[in-house]
C-alpha positions in Angstrom: -7.8 15.9 -31.6 -6.6 15.2 -28.1 -4.9 18.6 -27.9 -8.4 20.1 -27.7 -9.1 18.2 -24.4 -7.6 19.9 -21.4 -4.8 17.8 -19.9 -4.6 19.8 -16.6 -7.0 18.6 -13.9 -7.0 14.8 -13.9 -7.1 11.8 -16.1 -10.8 11.4 -15.5 -11.4 14.7 -17.3 -9.7 13.2 -20.4 -12.2 10.3 -20.4 -15.1 12.7 -19.9 -13.9 14.9 -22.7 -13.5 12.0 -25.1 -17.0 10.8 -24.3 -18.4 14.3 -24.8 -16.8 14.6 -28.2 -18.1 11.1 -29.2 -21.6 11.9 -27.9 -21.8 15.2 -29.7 -21.7 13.4 -33.0 -20.8 15.2 -36.2 -17.5 13.4 -36.3 -16.5 11.5 -39.4 -16.0 7.8 -39.0 -12.3 8.0 -39.0 -12.3 10.6 -36.2 -14.8 8.6 -34.2 -12.6 5.6 -34.5 -9.5 7.5 -33.3 -11.5 8.9 -30.4 -12.8 5.4 -29.5 -9.4 3.9 -29.6 -8.0 6.6 -27.4 -10.8 6.2 -25.0 -10.3 2.4 -24.8 -6.5 2.9 -24.3 -7.0 5.3 -21.5 -9.7 3.2 -19.8 -7.2 0.2 -19.9 -4.5 2.4 -18.3 -7.0 3.5 -15.6 -7.9 -0.1 -15.0 -4.2 -0.9 -14.6 -3.9 1.9 -12.0 -6.9 0.6 -10.1 -5.4 -2.9 -10.1 -2.1 -1.6 -8.9 -3.8 0.4 -6.1 -5.8 -2.7 -5.1 -2.5 -4.7 -4.9 -0.9 -2.0 -2.8 -3.9 -2.0 -0.4 -3.8 -5.8 -0.2 -0.1 -5.8 0.7 -0.8 -3.2 3.4 -3.6 -5.4 4.9 -1.2 -8.4 4.9 1.6 -6.4 6.5 -0.9 -5.1 9.2 -1.9 -8.7 10.0 1.8 -9.7 10.3 2.6 -7.0 12.8 3.1 -8.2 16.3 3.2 -6.0 19.4 6.1 -6.9 21.8 6.2 -5.7 25.3 9.8 -5.2 26.3 9.3 -5.9 30.0 7.4 -9.1 29.2 10.1 -10.2 26.8 12.8 -9.6 29.4 10.8 -11.5 32.0 10.5 -14.5 29.6 14.3 -14.3 29.0 15.0 -14.1 32.7 12.9 -17.2 33.4 14.4 -19.2 30.6 18.0 -18.5 31.6 17.5 -18.0 35.4 20.3 -20.4 36.3 22.9 -18.6 34.1 21.8 -15.2 35.5 22.3 -16.4 39.0 25.6 -18.1 38.3 27.0 -15.0 36.6 25.4 -12.5 38.9 23.8 -10.7 35.9 21.5 -7.7 36.4 19.3 -6.0 33.9 19.0 -2.3 34.0 15.9 -0.8 32.4 16.2 2.6 33.9 15.6 5.3 31.4 13.6 3.1 29.1 11.4 5.4 27.1 9.1 2.9 25.6 7.8 -0.5 26.7 6.5 -1.7 23.4 7.7 -2.2 19.9 6.2 -3.7 16.8 7.8 -6.4 14.8 6.9 -8.7 11.9 5.7 -12.1 13.0 7.9 -15.0 11.9 5.9 -17.4 9.8 7.2 -21.0 9.6 6.3 -23.1 6.6 
């Protein structure tokens, strides 16, 4: 029976086709039962796809919340302040000439 329903466009058309055949009537009880089982199976598969997509979107939201913008010049300034005595003792210089970007994104570190 399912070979009469076009498989081409999208899964939604399968469901629509199955419901159309069921609504038309004229099917013997065995055929109607097969159609209903196929419809239920396909709706369950669609539900699984929707749940998977929802999980993917939730992960994307969480990842977005975990992103942290880091300004390289600010980070370097903080490092310089924290080890100022070592920089002075060793006569260290930082060269940022040619730096193409001043910001990067990183994942925040979460401590439990």
